[in-house]
MDAnalysis code that builds the backbone (N, CA, C; Angstrom):
import MDAnalysis as mda
import numpy as np

u = mda.Universe.empty(423, n_residues=141, atom_resindex=np.repeat(np.arange(141), 3), trajectory=True)
u.add_TopologyAttr("name", ["N", "CA", "C"] * 141)
u.add_TopologyAttr("resid", np.arange(1, 142))
u.add_TopologyAttr("resname", ["UNK", "UNK", "UNK", "UNK", "UNK", "UNK", "UNK", "UNK", "UNK", "UNK", "UNK", "UNK", "UNK", "UNK", "UNK", "UNK", "UNK", "UNK", "UNK", "UNK", "UNK", "UNK", "UNK", "UNK", "UNK", "UNK", "UNK", "UNK", "UNK", "UNK", "UNK", "UNK", "UNK", "UNK", "UNK", "UNK", "UNK", "UNK", "UNK", "UNK", "UNK", "UNK", "UNK", "UNK", "UNK", "UNK", "UNK", "UNK", "UNK", "UNK", "UNK", "UNK", "UNK", "UNK", "UNK", "UNK", "UNK", "UNK", "UNK", "UNK", "UNK", "UNK", "UNK", "UNK", "UNK", "UNK", "UNK", "UNK", "UNK", "UNK", "UNK", "UNK", "UNK", "UNK", "UNK", "UNK", "UNK", "UNK", "UNK", "UNK", "UNK", "UNK", "UNK", "UNK", "UNK", "UNK", "UNK", "UNK", "UNK", "UNK", "UNK", "UNK", "UNK", "UNK", "UNK", "UNK", "UNK", "UNK", "UNK", "UNK", "UNK", "UNK", "UNK", "UNK", "UNK", "UNK", "UNK", "UNK", "UNK", "UNK", "UNK", "UNK", "UNK", "UNK", "UNK", "UNK", "UNK", "UNK", "UNK", "UNK", "UNK", "UNK", "UNK", "UNK", "UNK", "UNK", "UNK", "UNK", "UNK", "UNK", "UNK", "UNK", "UNK", "UNK", "UNK", "UNK", "UNK", "UNK", "UNK", "UNK", "UNK"])
u.atoms.positions = np.array([
    [0.846, -1.181, 0.000],
    [0.000, 0.000, 0.000],
    [0.889, 1.240, 0.000],
    [0.468, 2.253, -0.695],
    [1.190, 3.511, -0.767],
    [1.119, 4.224, 0.587],
    [2.281, 4.536, 1.169],
    [2.338, 5.195, 2.474],
    [1.647, 6.549, 2.475],
    [1.808, 7.324, 1.404],
    [1.188, 8.643, 1.333],
    [-0.328, 8.530, 1.381],
    [-0.875, 7.569, 0.649],
    [-2.322, 7.372, 0.646],
    [-2.811, 6.973, 2.032],
    [-2.106, 6.058, 2.684],
    [-2.508, 5.618, 4.021],
    [-2.456, 6.779, 5.002],
    [-1.445, 7.610, 4.931],
    [-1.341, 8.766, 5.830],
    [-2.485, 9.740, 5.584],
    [-2.829, 9.963, 4.318],
    [-3.919, 10.871, 3.985],
    [-5.236, 10.342, 4.534],
    [-5.452, 9.046, 4.410],
    [-6.703, 8.451, 4.891],
    [-6.797, 8.517, 6.410],
    [-5.709, 8.233, 7.100],
    [-5.716, 8.313, 8.570],
    [-5.914, 9.762, 9.011],
    [-5.259, 10.694, 8.356],
    [-5.414, 12.111, 8.689],
    [-6.865, 12.552, 8.512],
    [-7.476, 12.154, 7.410],
    [-8.871, 12.522, 7.154],
    [-9.803, 11.890, 8.183],
    [-9.614, 10.606, 8.453],
    [-10.438, 9.924, 9.455],
    [-10.279, 10.541, 10.836],
    [-9.036, 10.872, 11.193],
    [-8.782, 11.484, 12.495],
    [-9.464, 12.851, 12.603],
    [-9.394, 13.630, 11.542],
    [-10.036, 14.947, 11.551],
    [-11.553, 14.820, 11.662],
    [-12.130, 13.863, 10.948],
    [-13.583, 13.675, 11.013],
    [-14.021, 13.184, 12.400],
    [-13.243, 12.282, 13.000],
    [-13.555, 11.855, 14.366],
    [-13.427, 13.032, 15.324],
    [-12.427, 13.869, 15.110],
    [-12.286, 15.065, 15.945],
    [-13.492, 15.981, 15.830],
    [-13.980, 16.184, 14.603],
    [-15.182, 17.007, 14.401],
    [-16.403, 16.392, 15.068],
    [-16.475, 15.050, 15.061],
    [-17.600, 14.352, 15.693],
    [-17.713, 14.723, 17.178],
    [-16.590, 14.999, 17.827],
    [-16.610, 15.389, 19.230],
    [-16.607, 16.912, 19.406],
    [-15.898, 17.621, 18.550],
    [-15.782, 19.076, 18.675],
    [-17.131, 19.780, 18.521],
    [-17.861, 19.453, 17.477],
    [-19.130, 20.156, 17.206],
    [-20.138, 19.969, 18.341],
    [-20.386, 18.742, 18.821],
    [-21.301, 18.607, 19.957],
    [-20.785, 19.314, 21.222],
    [-19.470, 19.372, 21.388],
    [-18.922, 20.103, 22.531],
    [-19.265, 21.577, 22.457],
    [-19.118, 22.156, 21.279],
    [-19.489, 23.563, 21.085],
    [-20.982, 23.748, 21.321],
    [-21.783, 22.803, 20.840],
    [-23.234, 22.901, 21.030],
    [-23.611, 22.851, 22.510],
    [-22.863, 22.115, 23.314],
    [-23.126, 22.079, 24.754],
    [-22.909, 23.459, 25.372],
    [-21.894, 24.195, 24.899],
    [-21.655, 25.546, 25.397],
    [-22.743, 26.511, 24.933],
    [-23.294, 26.291, 23.753],
    [-24.302, 27.195, 23.200],
    [-25.708, 26.937, 23.743],
    [-26.009, 25.700, 24.136],
    [-27.348, 25.357, 24.635],
    [-27.233, 24.438, 25.848],
    [-26.642, 24.930, 26.938],
    [-26.412, 24.052, 28.088],
    [-27.697, 23.529, 28.718],
    [-28.735, 24.342, 28.780],
    [-29.977, 23.912, 29.419],
    [-30.598, 22.709, 28.704],
    [-30.533, 22.705, 27.388],
    [-31.086, 21.597, 26.619],
    [-30.324, 20.296, 26.921],
    [-29.008, 20.391, 27.002],
    [-28.206, 19.198, 27.255],
    [-28.373, 18.690, 28.682],
    [-28.491, 19.612, 29.633],
    [-28.746, 19.213, 31.020],
    [-30.112, 18.530, 31.108],
    [-31.113, 19.093, 30.434],
    [-32.454, 18.487, 30.450],
    [-32.429, 17.081, 29.858],
    [-31.670, 16.879, 28.790],
    [-31.553, 15.548, 28.198],
    [-30.940, 14.570, 29.199],
    [-29.891, 15.004, 29.874],
    [-29.236, 14.147, 30.862],
    [-30.192, 13.819, 32.011],
    [-30.928, 14.817, 32.464],
    [-31.883, 14.589, 33.557],
    [-33.012, 13.659, 33.112],
    [-33.430, 13.763, 31.850],
    [-34.463, 12.874, 31.307],
    [-34.029, 11.411, 31.388],
    [-32.727, 11.184, 31.287],
    [-32.185, 9.824, 31.363],
    [-31.747, 9.450, 32.778],
    [-32.070, 10.320, 33.742],
    [-31.787, 10.005, 35.134],
    [-30.338, 10.166, 35.551],
    [-29.582, 10.956, 34.822],
    [-28.175, 11.182, 35.166],
    [-28.102, 12.158, 36.337],
    [-27.467, 11.733, 37.406],
    [-27.270, 12.610, 38.557],
    [-26.168, 13.620, 38.288],
    [-26.192, 14.718, 39.002],
    [-25.185, 15.782, 38.872],
    [-25.061, 16.250, 37.420],
    [-26.196, 16.361, 36.754],
    [-26.207, 16.665, 35.320],
    [-25.494, 17.977, 34.967],
    [-25.728, 19.096, 35.671],
    [-25.058, 20.337, 35.245],
    [-23.524, 20.248, 35.259],
    [-22.897, 19.809, 36.363],
    [-21.429, 19.751, 36.299],
    [-20.910, 18.708, 35.307],
    [-21.619, 17.598, 35.171],
    [-21.189, 16.585, 34.201],
    [-21.326, 17.093, 32.770],
    [-22.361, 17.884, 32.511],
    [-22.538, 18.438, 31.173],
    [-21.375, 19.377, 30.843],
    [-20.988, 20.244, 31.800],
    [-19.876, 21.163, 31.548],
    [-18.566, 20.403, 31.381],
    [-18.381, 19.355, 32.166],
    [-17.187, 18.520, 32.016],
    [-17.165, 17.886, 30.627],
    [-18.306, 17.357, 30.196],
    [-18.407, 16.743, 28.869],
    [-18.139, 17.771, 27.772],
    [-18.619, 18.993, 27.948],
    [-18.394, 20.038, 26.944],
    [-16.902, 20.319, 26.781],
    [-16.201, 20.445, 27.896],
    [-14.763, 20.710, 27.851],
    [-14.019, 19.526, 27.231],
    [-14.380, 18.316, 27.642],
    [-13.736, 17.110, 27.104],
    [-13.973, 17.014, 25.602],
    [-15.194, 17.264, 25.158],
    [-15.512, 17.194, 23.725],
    [-14.683, 18.194, 22.927],
    [-14.639, 19.435, 23.379],
    [-13.912, 20.470, 22.638],
    [-12.406, 20.207, 22.670],
    [-11.863, 19.987, 23.852],
    [-10.409, 19.776, 23.966],
    [-9.978, 18.498, 23.242],
    [-10.716, 17.419, 23.446],
    [-10.365, 16.163, 22.788],
    [-10.545, 16.223, 21.287],
    [-11.619, 16.871, 20.839],
    [-11.835, 17.024, 19.401],
    [-10.701, 17.803, 18.750],
    [-10.297, 18.895, 19.389],
    [-9.177, 19.681, 18.860],
    [-7.878, 18.882, 18.887],
    [-7.685, 18.081, 19.924],
    [-6.480, 17.255, 20.019],
    [-6.430, 16.233, 18.882],
    [-7.558, 15.596, 18.582],
    [-7.579, 14.636, 17.480],
    [-7.313, 15.331, 16.146],
    [-7.960, 16.453, 15.928],
    [-7.788, 17.179, 14.669],
    [-6.338, 17.607, 14.480],
    [-5.705, 18.082, 15.553],
    [-4.334, 18.578, 15.448],
    [-3.286, 17.469, 15.531],
    [-3.691, 16.270, 15.902],
    [-2.742, 15.171, 15.995],
    [-1.941, 15.181, 17.285],
    [-2.528, 15.676, 18.352],
    [-1.841, 15.813, 19.639],
    [-2.235, 14.656, 20.550],
    [-1.281, 13.819, 20.908],
    [-1.490, 12.661, 21.783],
    [-2.702, 11.834, 21.344],
    [-2.718, 11.468, 20.086],
    [-3.865, 10.806, 19.471],
    [-4.246, 9.517, 20.192],
    [-3.279, 8.676, 20.494],
    [-3.586, 7.390, 21.141],
    [-4.260, 7.601, 22.496],
    [-3.719, 8.490, 23.313],
    [-4.286, 8.735, 24.645],
    [-5.680, 9.327, 24.521],
    [-5.830, 10.317, 23.646],
    [-7.133, 10.970, 23.462],
    [-8.161, 9.965, 22.943],
    [-7.764, 9.145, 21.985],
    [-8.695, 8.155, 21.423],
    [-9.119, 7.149, 22.496],
    [-8.174, 6.679, 23.314],
    [-8.531, 5.765, 24.402],
    [-9.477, 6.445, 25.399],
    [-9.238, 7.719, 25.699],
    [-10.138, 8.444, 26.610],
    [-11.531, 8.572, 26.015],
    [-11.610, 8.812, 24.702],
    [-12.920, 8.892, 24.053],
    [-13.613, 7.534, 24.013],
    [-12.868, 6.448, 23.966],
    [-13.481, 5.119, 24.053],
    [-14.205, 4.995, 25.392],
    [-13.533, 5.374, 26.478],
    [-14.164, 5.332, 27.802],
    [-15.363, 6.276, 27.851],
    [-15.232, 7.453, 27.274],
    [-16.311, 8.442, 27.231],
    [-17.539, 7.871, 26.521],
    [-17.316, 7.224, 25.372],
    [-18.442, 6.649, 24.621],
    [-19.123, 5.542, 25.415],
    [-18.343, 4.718, 26.083],
    [-18.952, 3.669, 26.907],
    [-19.840, 4.273, 27.992],
    [-19.382, 5.361, 28.613],
    [-20.202, 6.041, 29.631],
    [-21.451, 6.669, 29.016],
    [-21.281, 7.352, 27.891],
    [-22.425, 7.981, 27.224],
    [-23.450, 6.918, 26.826],
    [-22.985, 5.811, 26.287],
    [-23.918, 4.751, 25.898],
    [-24.678, 4.213, 27.101],
    [-23.990, 3.990, 28.201],
    [-24.647, 3.438, 29.390],
    [-25.606, 4.440, 30.023],
    [-25.247, 5.728, 30.012],
    [-26.049, 6.730, 30.716],
    [-27.107, 7.405, 29.852],
    [-26.802, 7.643, 28.588],
    [-27.707, 8.453, 27.757],
    [-28.391, 7.689, 26.627],
    [-27.887, 6.542, 26.275],
    [-28.515, 5.772, 25.192],
    [-28.997, 4.434, 25.739],
    [-29.628, 4.523, 26.875],
    [-30.132, 3.356, 27.612],
    [-31.459, 2.887, 27.023],
    [-31.388, 2.345, 25.818],
    [-32.585, 1.933, 25.083],
    [-33.404, 0.899, 25.847],
    [-32.777, 0.154, 26.736],
    [-33.470, -0.871, 27.511],
    [-34.449, -0.263, 28.511],
    [-34.352, 1.042, 28.769],
    [-35.268, 1.716, 29.691],
    [-36.416, 2.417, 28.970],
    [-36.461, 2.327, 27.645],
    [-37.478, 3.031, 26.874],
    [-38.168, 2.063, 25.925],
    [-39.309, 2.467, 25.436],
    [-40.027, 1.643, 24.467],
    [-40.448, 2.519, 23.296],
    [-40.993, 1.880, 22.288],
    [-41.498, 2.606, 21.131],
    [-40.401, 3.319, 20.372],
    [-40.781, 4.474, 19.807],
    [-39.863, 5.233, 18.957],
    [-38.665, 5.744, 19.749],
    [-38.867, 6.121, 21.017],
    [-37.753, 6.611, 21.822],
    [-36.737, 5.491, 22.085],
    [-37.221, 4.301, 22.380],
    [-36.328, 3.160, 22.574],
    [-35.561, 2.824, 21.306],
    [-36.262, 2.867, 20.160],
    [-35.608, 2.591, 18.878],
    [-34.547, 3.644, 18.570],
    [-34.856, 4.910, 18.871],
    [-33.910, 6.000, 18.640],
    [-32.660, 5.823, 19.509],
    [-32.868, 5.468, 20.773],
    [-31.724, 5.275, 21.672],
    [-30.884, 4.071, 21.258],
    [-31.533, 3.013, 20.774],
    [-30.776, 1.852, 20.303],
    [-29.938, 2.219, 19.081],
    [-30.511, 3.002, 18.179],
    [-29.775, 3.441, 16.996],
    [-28.550, 4.248, 17.400],
    [-28.709, 5.172, 18.347],
    [-27.572, 5.965, 18.821],
    [-26.534, 5.099, 19.530],
    [-26.996, 4.117, 20.285],
    [-26.105, 3.198, 20.975],
    [-25.221, 2.457, 19.968],
    [-25.844, 1.899, 18.932],
    [-25.106, 1.150, 17.911],
    [-24.192, 2.082, 17.118],
    [-24.675, 3.275, 16.779],
    [-23.847, 4.248, 16.062],
    [-22.603, 4.572, 16.868],
    [-22.762, 4.760, 18.171],
    [-21.612, 5.066, 19.018],
    [-20.619, 3.906, 19.070],
    [-21.106, 2.669, 18.978],
    [-20.179, 1.538, 18.917],
    [-19.339, 1.599, 17.638],
    [-19.932, 2.080, 16.551],
    [-19.174, 2.271, 15.308],
    [-18.103, 3.342, 15.466],
    [-18.449, 4.435, 16.132],
    [-17.475, 5.490, 16.402],
    [-16.359, 4.940, 17.294],
    [-16.735, 4.159, 18.305],
    [-15.767, 3.531, 19.190],
    [-14.816, 2.638, 18.379],
    [-15.353, 1.886, 17.445],
    [-14.522, 1.038, 16.592],
    [-13.538, 1.880, 15.785],
    [-14.003, 2.993, 15.257],
    [-13.116, 3.891, 14.513],
    [-12.003, 4.436, 15.394],
    [-12.326, 4.754, 16.637],
    [-11.297, 5.229, 17.570],
    [-10.257, 4.151, 17.847],
    [-10.703, 2.905, 17.993],
    [-9.754, 1.810, 18.229],
    [-8.854, 1.588, 17.014],
    [-9.413, 1.713, 15.812],
    [-8.594, 1.604, 14.602],
    [-7.587, 2.751, 14.571],
    [-8.020, 3.943, 14.948],
    [-7.119, 5.093, 14.991],
    [-5.975, 4.858, 15.979],
    [-6.289, 4.267, 17.117],
    [-5.243, 3.930, 18.090],
    [-4.222, 3.003, 17.445],
    [-4.706, 1.991, 16.740],
    [-3.802, 1.042, 16.097],
    [-2.972, 1.656, 14.985],
    [-3.496, 2.675, 14.323],
    [-2.787, 3.314, 13.214],
    [-1.898, 4.462, 13.662],
    [-1.997, 4.852, 14.931],
    [-1.263, 6.019, 15.417],
    [0.091, 5.637, 15.990],
    [0.968, 6.590, 15.931],
    [2.334, 6.419, 16.415],
    [2.345, 6.246, 17.926],
    [3.088, 5.236, 18.380],
    [3.282, 5.075, 19.825],
    [4.187, 6.189, 20.299],
    [3.823, 6.754, 21.440],
    [4.576, 7.884, 21.959],
    [4.842, 7.636, 23.430],
    [6.099, 7.711, 23.852],
    [6.380, 7.488, 25.271],
    [5.761, 8.594, 26.122],
    [5.309, 8.223, 27.302],
    [4.772, 9.216, 28.228],
    [5.955, 9.923, 28.866],
    [6.043, 11.211, 28.622],
    [7.186, 11.986, 29.074],
    [6.784, 13.446, 29.220],
    [7.476, 14.149, 30.083],
    [7.220, 15.575, 30.245],
    [7.930, 16.410, 29.183],
    [8.874, 15.809, 28.481],
    [9.551, 16.551, 27.416],
    [8.720, 16.464, 26.143],
    [8.570, 17.580, 25.508],
    [7.844, 17.698, 24.229],
    [6.383, 17.272, 24.314],
    [5.764, 17.324, 25.479],
    [4.371, 16.909, 25.628],
    [3.424, 17.791, 24.824],
    [3.836, 19.013, 24.541],
    [2.975, 19.968, 23.859],
    [3.000, 19.805, 22.340],
    [3.936, 19.005, 21.830],
    [4.086, 18.877, 20.384],
    [3.103, 17.870, 19.795],
    [2.811, 18.067, 18.528],
    [1.981, 17.119, 17.779],
    [2.702, 15.793, 17.658],
    [1.948, 14.722, 17.547],
    [2.535, 13.390, 17.366],
    [3.395, 13.326, 16.097],
    [3.096, 14.151, 15.115],
    [3.845, 14.127, 13.861],
    [5.252, 14.693, 14.012],
    [5.479, 15.535, 15.034],
    [6.774, 16.195, 15.171],
    [7.653, 15.547, 16.234],
    [7.133, 14.569, 16.949],
    [7.908, 13.940, 18.025],
    [8.557, 12.675, 17.512],
])
């Protein structure tokens, strides 16, 4: 396989995964009450602080993926994030009818995103955990 093509495809996939988290993070900042209400509808405790935490994680992690900064660590953190979101917000087993079907669809969609993150981890450069050059992109280290 052509290395340039593979790099272009990974870069594009990484940027799109970053946007998948960045845009909803921005939306949480723009409409916090709506997101808190959604969390409360699903019985999530401490919804306001968790929503703000999720907003920061979405924006910071999305930007990190797009820029290529600590991709493996960020992708693994988003895997954990998706598992939590699926368990707390896409709990289709607690709903019936169209709402249950909608939550199941989101649950399965998130598993696809999770799979993409795991592939990204496998395609990304291993980087030693170190305090030197921590601020640099994975491409420059």
